C-alpha positions in Angstrom: 17.4 -171.4 -109.1 20.9 -169.5 -109.8 24.1 -171.5 -109.5 24.9 -173.1 -106.2 27.7 -170.9 -105.9 25.8 -167.9 -105.4 25.3 -166.5 -102.2 21.9 -165.3 -103.6 19.5 -167.8 -104.6 16.2 -167.7 -106.3 13.7 -169.9 -107.3 10.0 -169.7 -108.6 7.2 -172.3 -108.3 3.6 -171.8 -108.5 3.8 -167.9 -108.6 6.0 -167.8 -105.6 9.7 -166.2 -105.4 11.6 -168.2 -103.0 14.9 -165.9 -102.4 17.4 -167.9 -100.5 20.3 -165.9 -98.4 23.3 -168.4 -99.2 26.4 -167.4 -96.7 26.3 -169.8 -94.2 29.8 -169.5 -92.8 29.1 -166.0 -92.1 25.6 -166.4 -90.9 24.0 -165.1 -94.0 26.0 -161.5 -92.8 25.4 -158.9 -95.9 28.4 -157.8 -97.7 28.3 -155.2 -100.2 28.6 -158.1 -103.4 26.0 -159.9 -101.6 23.2 -156.8 -101.3 23.7 -156.2 -104.5 23.5 -159.7 -105.8 20.2 -159.9 -103.4 19.3 -156.5 -105.4 19.5 -157.8 -108.7 17.7 -160.9 -107.6 14.9 -158.8 -106.6 14.8 -157.2 -109.7 14.5 -159.9 -111.5 12.0 -160.9 -109.4 10.0 -158.2 -110.1 10.4 -158.5 -113.8 7.9 -161.4 -113.7 4.4 -160.9 -114.0 3.8 -164.7 -112.7 4.9 -164.0 -109.4 2.4 -163.2 -106.4 4.1 -163.6 -103.3 7.9 -163.6 -102.4 9.5 -165.4 -99.3 13.0 -164.6 -98.3 14.9 -167.1 -95.8 18.7 -167.8 -94.9 20.7 -171.1 -95.0 22.5 -172.5 -91.8 22.1 -171.5 -88.4 20.7 -167.6 -89.0 18.4 -165.6 -91.1 21.0 -162.8 -90.9 23.3 -161.7 -88.6 23.4 -158.1 -90.0 26.0 -156.0 -91.8 29.5 -158.1 -92.4 32.1 -157.4 -89.7 35.0 -157.0 -91.9 32.4 -154.6 -93.7 32.0 -152.7 -91.1 35.4 -152.3 -89.8 37.0 -150.8 -92.6 33.6 -148.8 -93.2 34.5 -147.6 -89.5 38.1 -146.6 -90.6 37.0 -143.5 -93.1 33.0 -143.8 -93.4 33.8 -140.8 -96.0 35.5 -142.6 -98.7 33.6 -143.5 -101.8 34.5 -147.3 -101.1 33.3 -147.5 -98.0 30.1 -145.1 -98.4 29.2 -147.0 -101.6 29.0 -150.3 -100.2 27.4 -149.6 -96.6 25.0 -147.7 -98.9 24.7 -151.4 -100.9 23.6 -152.7 -97.6 21.2 -150.5 -96.9 19.5 -150.6 -100.4 19.0 -154.3 -100.3 16.9 -154.2 -97.4 15.2 -150.8 -98.4 14.9 -152.9 -102.3 13.1 -155.6 -100.4 10.5 -153.5 -99.0 9.6 -152.3 -102.4 9.0 -155.6 -104.0 6.1 -155.7 -105.9 4.3 -158.7 -104.7 3.5 -159.8 -100.9 6.7 -160.7 -99.5 7.0 -162.7 -96.5 10.3 -163.4 -93.9 10.3 -166.9 -93.0 12.9 -166.3 -89.9 15.1 -169.2 -88.5 17.8 -168.6 -85.8 19.2 -165.1 -85.5 18.7 -161.9 -86.8 20.5 -159.0 -85.7 20.7 -155.2 -86.8 20.7 -155.4 -90.7 19.4 -158.6 -90.6 16.4 -157.3 -88.7 16.2 -154.3 -91.3 15.9 -157.4 -93.5 12.8 -159.4 -92.0 11.3 -155.4 -91.2 11.0 -154.5 -94.5 8.9 -157.8 -95.6 5.4 -157.5 -95.4 5.0 -160.7 -92.7 6.8 -162.4 -90.7 7.0 -166.4 -89.3 9.1 -166.8 -86.9 10.8 -169.7 -85.2 9.7 -170.5 -81.4 13.4 -170.2 -80.5 14.7 -167.4 -82.9 16.7 -164.5 -81.5 15.8 -161.0 -82.9 17.7 -157.8 -81.6 18.9 -154.8 -82.8 22.8 -155.6 -81.8 23.9 -152.1 -82.5 25.1 -150.9 -79.7 27.0 -154.1 -78.6 29.6 -153.4 -81.6 29.8 -149.9 -80.6 27.8 -148.4 -83.6 24.8 -146.4 -83.7 21.4 -148.0 -85.4 21.3 -147.7 -89.2 19.2 -148.2 -92.2 16.6 -146.1 -90.8 16.7 -149.2 -88.0 14.2 -147.0 -85.4 11.3 -146.6 -88.0 11.3 -149.8 -89.1 11.4 -151.5 -85.6 8.9 -148.8 -83.9 6.0 -149.1 -86.6 5.7 -152.7 -85.4 6.3 -153.0 -81.9 5.6 -149.3 -80.5 8.3 -146.5 -78.6 8.8 -148.7 -75.6 9.9 -151.9 -77.3 11.9 -150.5 -79.6 13.4 -148.4 -76.6 14.1 -151.3 -75.2 15.4 -153.3 -77.8 17.6 -150.5 -80.0 19.3 -148.7 -76.2 19.0 -151.5 -73.6 19.4 -154.6 -75.6 16.8 -156.5 -75.1 16.2 -159.6 -77.1 13.4 -161.7 -78.7 12.2 -164.8 -79.4 9.5 -166.0 -81.4 6.7 -166.2 -78.6 7.7 -162.3 -77.7 7.6 -161.1 -81.4 4.2 -162.3 -81.9 3.3 -160.9 -78.3 4.6 -157.8 -79.7 3.0 -157.8 -83.4 7.0 -158.0 -84.8 5.6 -161.3 -86.1 2.1 -162.9 -87.4 2.9 -166.2 -86.0 5.8 -168.4 -84.2 6.4 -172.4 -85.1 8.8 -174.7 -84.5 12.1 -174.1 -86.2 11.6 -176.5 -88.7 8.1 -175.5 -89.7 8.6 -172.0 -90.1 9.6 -172.4 -94.2 6.7 -174.4 -94.7 4.4 -172.5 -93.2 5.6 -169.2 -95.1 5.4 -171.0 -98.2 1.3 -172.1 -97.1 0.4 -168.2 -97.0 2.6 -167.1 -99.8 0.6 -169.5 -101.8 -2.6 -168.4 -101.3 -2.0 -164.9 -102.4 0.4 -166.2 -105.5 -2.9 -167.5 -107.3 -3.9 -164.2 -108.6 -0.3 -162.1 -108.9 -2.1 -159.2 -110.6 -4.3 -158.7 -107.5 -1.8 -159.5 -105.2 0.6 -156.7 -106.5 -2.1 -154.0 -106.2 -3.6 -154.6 -103.0 0.0 -154.9 -101.2 1.2 -151.9 -103.2 -2.4 -149.9 -101.6 -1.8 -151.5 -97.8 1.9 -150.2 -97.6 0.2 -146.9 -98.7 -2.5 -146.9 -96.5 -0.6 -148.1 -93.3 3.2 -147.4 -93.9 5.5 -145.9 -91.8 4.3 -143.1 -88.6 3.7 -139.6 -90.0 6.3 -136.9 -90.4 6.6 -134.6 -87.7 5.1 -131.3 -87.6 8.7 -129.6 -88.6 8.9 -131.4 -91.4 5.1 -131.4 -92.6 5.6 -127.2 -92.1 8.8 -127.2 -94.4 7.0 -129.7 -97.2 4.0 -128.0 -97.4 5.2 -124.6 -97.6 6.4 -124.8 -101.3 2.6 -125.9 -102.1 1.3 -123.2 -100.1 3.2 -120.4 -101.8 2.3 -121.8 -105.0 -1.7 -121.8 -104.4 -1.0 -118.0 -102.8 0.9 -117.1 -105.9 -1.7 -118.6 -108.2 -4.6 -116.8 -106.1 -3.2 -113.6 -106.8 -2.6 -113.7 -110.6 
């Protein structure tokens, strides 16, 4: 395991990597430094061929309370300032990096998950959520537009109606509602969340090579919603023009 002073801990046992968000004093809210540390930890996981599954969890009363308030405040003063822009980019990159981990991933969610914390759990392949968990978008409450692809990540699991209810109108979900809407696979008592996540992770981790190949194809085949007609037209145009030119030669 990484040093106890670290804000991101890593432990590997039996082919299962457990990544722990370890900043309970601020409810695991992400700073640029913590996000950068998380990215490095996930790189370390991917470098190990013996890892067949990953569980991400949080210490304390929250899974992740989103972006750190001080970080967001400083970025708001001048979002285009190089340091602010890079700092917010690191936070975005951290949960995007979780979504690219080679092994299947499970979010073990206890307590609250807000904003970027929701993006973190949404980036995982599967979610086990405590019955009394509090899941909310939370951006409007801070006077912010959603970021990090939040609406795409959320709507691909719960659909447009529930995404609108959460993002625009501030609706909050507990574990039972999360399962009902398709945001989580299972809801259990708070004390059982991590054990259940580890049980599931242990099954797939028995064959790391197969686990990595299968989850890669699962993501490709079931990935986010298709692009719009407008974007598809622009995306296809270079290839079509190339084919027309080739035919003319």
